[in-house]
C-alpha positions in Angstrom: 0.0 0.0 0.0 1.4 3.4 -1.0 2.1 5.8 1.8 0.4 9.2 1.1 0.1 10.9 4.5 2.2 11.6 7.5 0.2 9.3 9.7 0.5 6.4 7.2 4.3 7.0 7.2 4.4 6.7 11.0 2.3 3.5 10.9 4.6 2.0 8.2 7.7 2.7 10.3 6.2 1.2 13.4 5.3 -1.9 11.5 8.8 -2.0 10.0 10.1 -2.1 13.6 7.9 -5.0 14.6 4.6 -3.5 15.8 2.1 -4.9 16.8 4.1 -8.1 17.4 6.7 -6.1 19.4 5.8 -3.2 21.7 7.7 -0.1 20.6 8.5 1.9 23.7 8.4 5.4 22.3 6.1 8.4 22.9 4.0 9.9 20.1 5.7 13.3 20.5 9.1 11.6 20.0 7.8 10.0 16.8 6.6 13.3 15.5 10.0 14.9 16.2 11.8 12.1 14.3 9.5 12.5 11.3 10.2 16.2 11.2 13.9 15.5 11.5 13.9 13.0 8.7 11.8 15.3 6.4 14.2 18.2 7.0 17.3 16.2 6.2 15.6 14.8 3.1 14.7 18.3 1.9 18.2 19.6 2.4 20.2 16.8 0.6 17.9 14.8 -1.6 17.6 15.9 -5.2 13.8 15.3 -5.1 13.4 17.3 -1.9 13.3 20.7 -3.5 12.2 22.2 -6.8 13.4 25.2 -8.8 10.6 27.8 -9.0 10.1 31.4 -10.0 8.4 33.6 -7.5 7.2 37.1 -8.1 7.3 39.7 -5.3 5.6 43.1 -5.4 7.2 46.3 -4.4 4.6 47.8 -2.1 4.1 51.2 -0.6 3.7 51.8 3.1 0.0 52.0 4.1 -1.3 54.4 6.8 -4.8 53.6 8.0 -6.6 56.7 9.2 -10.0 57.6 10.8 -11.2 59.8 8.0 -11.0 60.0 4.2 -7.6 60.8 2.8 -8.7 62.4 -0.4 -7.4 65.8 0.7 -3.8 64.8 0.7 -1.7 65.7 -2.4 0.6 63.4 -4.3 4.2 64.1 -3.4 3.6 66.2 -0.3 5.2 65.4 3.0 3.0 64.3 5.9 4.2 64.7 9.5 3.2 63.1 12.7 2.2 65.7 15.2 3.4 63.7 18.2 6.3 61.6 16.9 7.6 64.1 14.3 7.9 61.2 11.8 7.7 62.1 8.1 6.7 60.4 4.9 6.0 61.2 1.3 2.5 60.7 -0.2 2.9 58.2 -3.0 1.1 55.8 -5.4 1.7 52.4 -6.9 1.9 51.4 -10.5 -0.9 49.0 -11.5 -0.1 45.7 -13.2 -0.9 47.0 -16.7 1.6 49.9 -16.3 -1.1 52.3 -17.6 -2.7 53.3 -14.4 -1.9 53.9 -10.7 -3.3 52.8 -7.4 -3.9 56.0 -5.5 -4.6 56.7 -1.8 -8.3 56.2 -1.2 -10.8 55.8 1.6 -9.0 55.6 4.9 -5.8 54.2 3.3 -3.0 56.7 2.6 -0.1 55.4 0.5 3.4 56.8 1.5 7.1 56.1 1.0 10.4 57.2 2.4 9.2 56.9 6.0 11.6 58.8 8.3 10.9 58.0 12.0 8.3 56.0 13.8 4.7 57.1 13.6 2.6 56.5 16.7 -0.9 55.1 16.8 -3.7 57.6 17.4 -1.5 60.6 16.6 -2.6 63.2 14.1 -0.8 63.6 10.8 -0.8 66.7 8.7 0.0 67.3 5.0 2.6 70.0 4.5 1.2 71.5 1.3 -2.5 70.8 1.6 -2.9 71.3 5.3 -5.1 68.2 5.5 -5.2 66.6 8.9 -6.4 63.2 10.1 -5.8 60.7 12.9 -3.5 57.7 12.3 -4.9 54.3 13.3 -2.1 52.1 12.2 0.8 51.9 9.8 2.1 48.9 7.8 5.5 49.3 6.1 5.8 48.2 2.6 8.7 46.4 0.9 9.9 49.8 -0.6 10.6 51.2 2.9 11.7 47.9 4.4 14.2 47.3 1.6 13.6 43.6 1.7 11.0 40.9 0.7 9.6 38.3 3.1 9.9 34.9 1.4 7.9 31.8 2.3 9.4 29.4 4.9 9.8 26.6 2.3 12.3 28.7 0.2 15.7 27.2 0.9 17.9 29.2 -1.4 17.9 31.9 -4.0 19.7 31.5 -7.3 19.2 34.9 -8.8 17.0 38.0 -9.0 16.0 38.4 -12.6 16.6 42.0 -13.8 13.4 44.0 -13.5 12.9 44.7 -17.2 14.3 41.4 -18.5 11.0 39.7 -19.0 9.2 42.6 -20.7 9.2 43.5 -24.4 10.4 47.0 -24.9 8.1 49.4 -26.7 10.7 52.2 -26.9 11.5 53.2 -30.5 15.1 54.0 -29.5 15.7 50.7 -27.8 18.4 48.6 -29.5 16.4 45.4 -29.3 13.3 47.1 -30.7 15.3 48.5 -33.7 17.0 45.1 -34.3 13.6 43.3 -34.5 12.1 46.1 -36.6 14.7 46.5 -39.2 16.9 43.4 -39.3 14.7 40.5 -38.2 11.5 41.1 -40.1 11.7 37.8 -41.9 13.3 34.7 -40.2 13.4 32.8 -43.5 15.8 35.3 -45.1 17.9 36.6 -42.2 20.6 34.5 -40.5 20.0 33.8 -36.9 23.8 33.8 -36.4 23.8 37.6 -36.8 20.9 38.0 -34.5 22.6 35.8 -31.8 25.8 37.8 -32.1 24.1 41.1 -31.7 21.9 39.9 -28.8 25.0 38.5 -27.0 26.7 41.9 -27.5 23.7 43.8 -26.2 23.6 41.5 -23.1 27.3 42.1 -22.5 26.8 45.9 -22.7 23.9 45.6 -20.3 26.0 43.6 -17.9 28.9 46.0 -18.0 26.9 49.2 -17.8 24.0 48.2 -15.6 25.0 44.9 -13.9 22.6 42.5 -12.3 20.7 43.3 -9.1 22.8 42.4 -6.0 21.0 40.5 -3.3 21.4 38.8 0.1 19.4 36.0 1.5 19.6 33.8 4.6 17.0 31.0 5.1 17.0 31.5 8.9 15.8 35.1 8.3 13.5 34.4 5.4 14.2 37.9 4.0 15.6 38.8 0.5 17.6 42.0 0.7 18.2 43.9 -2.6 21.3 46.1 -2.7 20.1 48.6 -5.3 19.1 52.2 -5.6 15.5 51.9 -4.5 14.6 55.4 -5.6 15.9 55.0 -9.2 16.1 51.3 -10.0 12.5 50.2 -9.1 9.1 51.8 -8.7 6.3 50.9 -6.3 3.8 48.5 -7.8 6.4 46.8 -9.9 7.2 43.1 -9.5 10.6 41.4 -9.3 11.1 37.7 -10.3 13.1 35.4 -8.0 14.6 32.2 -9.2 14.8 30.1 -6.1 14.7 26.6 -4.7 11.6 25.7 -2.6 11.1 22.6 -0.5 8.3 20.3 -1.5 5.3 20.6 0.7 4.1 17.0 1.6 0.7 18.3 2.4 0.3 19.3 -1.3 2.4 16.5 -2.7 1.5 13.3 -0.9 4.0 11.2 -2.9 6.8 12.6 -0.7 5.8 10.3 2.2 6.2 7.3 -0.1 9.8 8.1 -1.1 11.9 5.0 -0.3 14.9 6.7 1.3 12.7 8.8 3.5 10.8 5.8 4.8 14.0 3.9 5.6 15.6 7.0 7.3 12.5 7.8 9.3 12.3 4.1 10.5 16.0 4.2 11.5 15.6 7.4 13.5 12.6 6.0 15.3 14.6 2.8 16.1 17.4 4.9 17.5 14.9 6.8 19.7 13.4 3.6 20.8 16.9 2.3 21.7 17.7 5.5 23.6 14.5 5.0 25.7 15.3 1.5 26.7 19.1 1.7 27.1 18.8 2.2 30.9 17.0 -1.1 31.1 19.8 -3.1 29.5 20.3 -6.5 31.0 16.9 -6.7 32.6 15.2 -10.0 32.0 11.6 -10.0 30.9 9.0 -12.8 31.3 9.7 -15.6 28.9 13.5 -15.3 29.2 13.8 -12.2 27.0 16.6 -9.8 27.9 16.7 -6.2 26.8 19.8 -4.9 25.0 19.3 -1.3 24.2 22.9 -0.7 23.5 23.0 -3.2 20.7 19.8 -1.8 19.2 21.2 1.7 19.5 24.4 0.7 17.6 22.4 -1.1 14.9 20.2 2.0 14.4 23.3 4.3 14.2 24.8 2.1 11.6 21.7 2.2 9.5 21.5 6.0 9.8 25.1 6.4 8.8 24.7 4.2 5.7 21.6 6.0 4.6 23.2 9.4 5.0 26.3 8.3 3.1 24.1 6.9 0.3 22.2 10.2 0.1 25.2 12.6 0.2 27.8 10.6 -1.8 25.8 8.5 -4.2 22.8 10.6 -5.3 22.6 13.3 -7.9 24.3 16.6 -6.8 22.3 19.8 -6.3 23.0 23.0 -8.1 24.7 25.8 -6.1 22.3 28.4 -4.5 22.5 31.0 -1.8 20.5 30.4 1.3 
């Protein structure tokens, strides 16, 4: 029977160790810990444990929630907290179609370049318009945080794709636009060798003159920091694309629980925990002449774990390099 759930994996491992013929002296919480430990190790070192995906992250403005309508505030004016003295610039976000904007509306005021810490229930005033309202709460966007929160299952980041790399330029003075317009109008009569050479040259120029976005990522933090000029290189409302490695979620992909190595490794970890629990009873005779030997069982489990880890690390397909 195929194992498709966490509970089925636990039942499989216990049967593998002899249950119900043999009583396995281990607590349910210990079993859960060993399953988590096995799953984490499998994700980190097994080539099927993670997948390469592309995630998009939006550059968002900071949102100030107020008690009254914010229509009186002007775009680009500075708002100041009357108690905290904190300042911010009224802003807007580009919509996905790049032809419209998301403006401040209702009781939500969009701002950027926050300087200082606004306080709840203080009054904020627009420098130019003189509009005043009471602040309820403030939620900093990625533009002011200067980082993106990535999901917990993201284990590493390969690269941040340049912001305009996936879009087709509509600028008449763009080199790629002119190349396609004048020199690549007919693929049957124009050599692709010339096109490839020119595109490689353009890519080299772009790399030398503009470079690629620099980034920092640590899985323990779960934050992707971009070392860019946030005011010039990117606009609020735009998306960045992240090429990263994400661990498979066994809740979504039930076949994970049926992976042969994972089942063997989980069973070995549970055996070692069982041996640890009964080691202090070594040498005690049970009814029927049976004698407990927790040390021998512990050594046997350790040997199995070492063999399985060696098999995974030294005999399976290597992973690509990534930062995380």
